[in-house]
Residue, then its C-alpha position, 0 to 999 in steps of 0.5 A: x526299284x527304279x521307278x522308287x529312286x527316280x520319283x520326285x519326293x514330296x514334302x512331310x506335312x508332319x515333318x514340317x508341323x513338328x519342327x515349326x512347333x519346336x522352333x516357334x512353340x517350345x515351351x509347351x503348355x505342361x510348363x504352366x501346369x506342373x514342374x516334375x521333380x528334375x528327374x532329368x537333371x538328377x539322372x545327369x547328376x548319377x542320383x538315379x537311374x533311367x527307367x525301366x532298365x535300372x542303369x546309371x549315366x555313368x555305367x551307360x558312358x563307361x560300359x556302353x560305349x562301344x558296344x554298337x549292338x547294344x546301342x542299336x537294339x536297346x530303345x529306352x536309353x535314348x529319351x534319358x540321354x537327350x530329354x526333350x519338352x515333349x513325350x516320347x516312346x518311353x512314358x518313363x522318361x519325363x518332359x523338360x521343363x524350362x526351369x530344369x533346363x535353366x538348372x541343367x545349364x548352370x549344373x557342370x556334371x550335368x553338362x560334362x555328361x551331356x557331352x560325353x553322351x553326345x561324343x558316344x552317339x557320334x562314334x556309334x553313327x561313325x563320327x567324331x567331335x573334333x573341337x569345342x565349337x561343335x565340328x565334326x568329321x568322319x571317325x576310325x570306324x566310319x566305313x562300316x558304322x556309315x554302312x550301317x547307318x545307310x541301312x538302319x534308318x530308325x537311327x534318324x529318329x535318333x539323330x532328330x532328337x539329338x539335334x533337338x536336345x542340343x538345341x534345348x540345353x545350350x549347344x544350338x551351335x552345335x547343330x549346324x556343322x553336324x548336319x552339313x557333314x551329314x548333308x556332305x556325306x550324303x549329297x557329295x561323298x554318296x556314303x550314306x545316301x538313304x539319309x538325305x531325305x531325313x536329313x533334308x526334311x528333319x535335321x536341317x529344320x531343327x536349326x533355329x537360325x534361319x540364316x544358317x537354315x538357308x546356308x544349309x538348303x542352298x548348299x543342298x540345292x547345289x549338289x542334290x541330283x536330279x537338281x529338279x527333284x529338289x523341294x525343300x527350298x525356294x525355286x532358282x532366282x533365274x526363273x524368278x527374275x526372268x518372269x519379272x523382266x517380262x511384266x515392263x512397267x507402264x509409262x506415263x504417258x500410257x497411264x494418261x491415255x488410259x486415264x483420257x479413254x476412260x473418260x472419253x476426253x475429245x481429241x485436241x488440236x496436233x500442232x499446239x505446244x499445250x498437248x504436248x506438255x500435257x502429255x508430259x506431265x505425271x499423274x501426281x501434277x495432274x491431281x494437283x491442277x485439277x484439285x487447284x482448279x476446282x477450288x476456283x471454280x468454288x470461288x467463281x461459284x460464290x462470286x456468281x451468287x453474289x452478282x445474280x443477286x445484285x442482278x436481280x435487284x437491280x433489273x426486278x423488271x426485267x423476266x427474261x433476264x431474271x428467268x434466265x440467270x436462275x436458270x443458269x444457276x440452277x444448271x450450273x449448281x447441278x452441274x458443279x455437284x455431280x461432275x467430277x474432277x475429270x469433267x472440270x479438267x476437260x471443260x477447262x482445256x476446251x476453254x483454254x484451247x478456244x483461247x489459244x492459252x496453256x492449259x491450266x491458265x485462264x486468260x479471261x480478257x482475252x475471251x471477253x474481247x469480242x463481246x466488249x461493245x456489247x450492251x450487256x451490265x458488266x456484272x452479267x458478263x462476268x457472270x456469263x464468263x464464269x458460268x462458261x469456265x466452270x462448265x455450265x451451259x453454252x455462252x448465249x449470244x446478245x441477241x437471246x439475252x436481250x429477248 
């Protein structure tokens, strides 16, 4: 017995599936196939007796009230007093339909008797209804009735059915006060400890309002012992927040360093302001900058093609120059198609470092000053400079160009 008391409880898959269907999948498929003869409503109108006993509702409310032996041992009346849209153990009792529910709510006589039946069953459990909002408290006979309730666990199924029926017939607000009272008696007062498993598996999950269910689960978690055996709610927030603090977000600098290592970017000079400002840029700014450089390279390519065409027309007899230009154009076109944004960025920074400029800007005139005295034509020189900018072949010196 001691081992069973200390064993960690397990969630019931059957209970979870049953209550999920109750909250989300009602009405069931039979509503579309047929409408019954409103036998549940007619029973509450005192027009027909419940089967198989043949007893009318008025006799149940007047003569069975207080007869705890009859209420305990008879197992056919509960399906008639608290009908549902699902079949119970008494196959004589018919399932509710959506149409019958609407008619039931409109009938004051039926609603009055339904509340009297609810009060009768609460008294049988040792509980009393104290107001019209559904609040409950201990009845005068609670000591003996709580002891009986703690021992006769088949009544827990009856409480589940009563809670479901309350929600079906327009008294959803009555559920939470009753469940809260049962949890308090089971966990805090310890008057009915055997009911806590059913209360957490079934009673709580008959409540359709998610916020109300969470309130009840938080209350139960605070008073459940041992606390580590509470399995009906999420893990404690302290643990989840502690695990989140261990995961630190990556800084933009670390993201940039991983980007460099991926593409094997060469090291930049240490004592340059360009490298510091480049590292401080965010990833989004770099993407915009790379896109802009790529568009500039595409424009340079068009200008280079036109320059090459003019060069070929002006120097038809210069086979070496023509071969050199066609070769550079071929290399440039191939490399421009294959290189991605990262290679374009790498060549831009290499060129800028050679010129001593800030990354992302091109000062072509500074790079051209060394070759200003060359005899090469202006179009060819512009062609070669732009070829160097777009990541083409290595710049040829003037002796190689003339040969």
